[in-house]
N, C-alpha and C positions, 0 to 999 in steps of 0.2 A: 504494500500500500504506500502511496505517496501522500503525505500530509503537507498541506500548504497553508499560507496565510495570504489573503487577497487584500491589498491596500489600494484605496483610491486617492490617498493623500497626494500621490504623485501620478499624474496622468500624462500620456503623450499621444500624439496622433500616430496612427498606424496605417500607412498607405492611403488608399482612396476611401476607406471605410469611414462613414460619418461618425463624429464623436471621438472619444478617447477611450483607451482601454486601460484597465488596472494593471499595475506592476506587481510582480510576484515576490520581490525581495523585500527585506526589512530595510526601509530607508534609515539613514543615520540620524540620530536625534540631534546631532550637532550641525547638520547642514540641510538646507532646503533643496539642494541640487540632487537630481536623479542620477545615480551612477550609470554609466554606459553599460555596465555589466548586468543590469537588472533585466529580467526576463518578463515579457508581457504575458498576460494570461493566455492570449491566443497562441503564442509560441510554445508555452508550456503545454497547453492542451494538445496541440498538433504533435508534439514529441511523445506525449503519453499515448495518444491514439496510434501513432506509428509503432511504438513499442508493443502496445496491446496487451501487456501482461499485468499491469498494476492497477489496483483499485485507487480511487481518488477520494480524499477527505479534504474538502475545501473549507477553510476557517475564515469567515468573513469578519473583518475588523471595522469596516466602514460601510455604511449603507450605500454610498455612491458606487461601490464596487459590485454590489449584488446583481442588479439587473443586467449590466453588460456581460458579466460572466455567465449568468444563467441563460441569456439569449444565445451565447456561443455554445454552451452545453446542449441546449435544446436543438440547435441546428445539427449537432453531431451525435444526438442520442442514439440513432440507429447504429452507427458505427461502434459506439461504446457498448451497446447491447450485443451486437454481433461479436465483439471481442470478449464478452463476458466480464466487462469492467463495471463494477459497482461504483456508485457515487454517493458520498455522504456530504450533506450540506450542514455546516456547523456555524452557529453564532451564539453569542451570549446575549440573549434577548430580554432578560429581566435584570433589574438592579439586585445586587446581592451585598454580602458583607463588605464593609469598608469602601463601598462604591454605591451609595444610596441616592443615585440620580439617574436620569434617563440613560439607558445604554445607547451606544453608538449605532447599534443595529436592533431597533425595537421589534418586538413580536408582531405588532399590527402592520408593519411594513414587510418584514422578512418572510413570514409564513405565506401571505397571499402571492408574493412573487414566486416562491418555491412551488406552490400548488399550481400556479398558472403555467410556469415555464418548464419545470422539471418534476412532474407529478410522480415519477417512478424512483426518484432519489430518496435516500433515507435522511430524515432530519435528525440532527444531533443538536439538542437545545440545552443551553446552560444559562448561568447567571454571570453577569459582569461583576467581578470581584477585585478588590484591592488586596494587598498583602494581608493574609489572614493572621490575626493576632488576638490578643485579649480584648481589643476594642469592640469587635462585633463578631457574631456567629450567624449561621443560617437560622432563620426564625420559622415559626409555624406559618407566618404570613408568606414567607418565601416559598415554602412547600405548597401552600394553598394556591398561590398564584401560578406556579408551574403546573399543578394538577388541573387548574382551570384551563390553561392553555392546551394541555394534552387532551383533556376531555372534549375540547371544541373541535378536535380533528377526527375525521373518520378513521376508525381503527382498521377496517378491512382493507383500505387502500393506502394507508400512510404509515409506513414503519417509522418509529420514533425512538431515538436513544436519548436518555438523560441519566444522570446519576441514579443508581438503583436505591441508594439509601444515604441518608445524611445523619450523622450522629448528633444526639442532643448535646447541650452545653457540657455535661460531664463526660461525654464520650462513651457512654455505656448503652444507650437505647437508640437503635437506628429508627429513623422515620422513613418508611418505605414509600417510594413513588411508583412502585410497580403494582400497586393495589387497584389500579383503575382498569 
């Protein structure tokens, strides 16, 4: 499996295709310049299709990267399927411990795009978190919100991955998300 992170912080034009495409590499936090060595999502996808042996887990960090990447995936879905390549679409869609503000890729935007453009992909949903420490932990409200999101999706057609259990504050009693 190839696991990646899609960033739209740095976009560039690619040929005659309208719009810009997300870059695959982690940009430097010290420079706004896009390194020449960064790989566009289209280039990455073409290499994966050519190889044909690896499954893809795409970790979206910015909402602006989601739609252009999913459109390209959708256009190549038949080839991915013929190769037997599974696709996981990952995003931290809900606020979580030490990051109690709107996530960069909110559920109300991410899930409809995934359902419309890549309905056969597996969703991997999580919480946006800061460094976990004594300040905050996962709460009942966090779990309830993820359950609400998961219950809103059709089970029969939409495989979903998320943490199977989260430990209570004392670390002894798991709260299961698999009970739906």
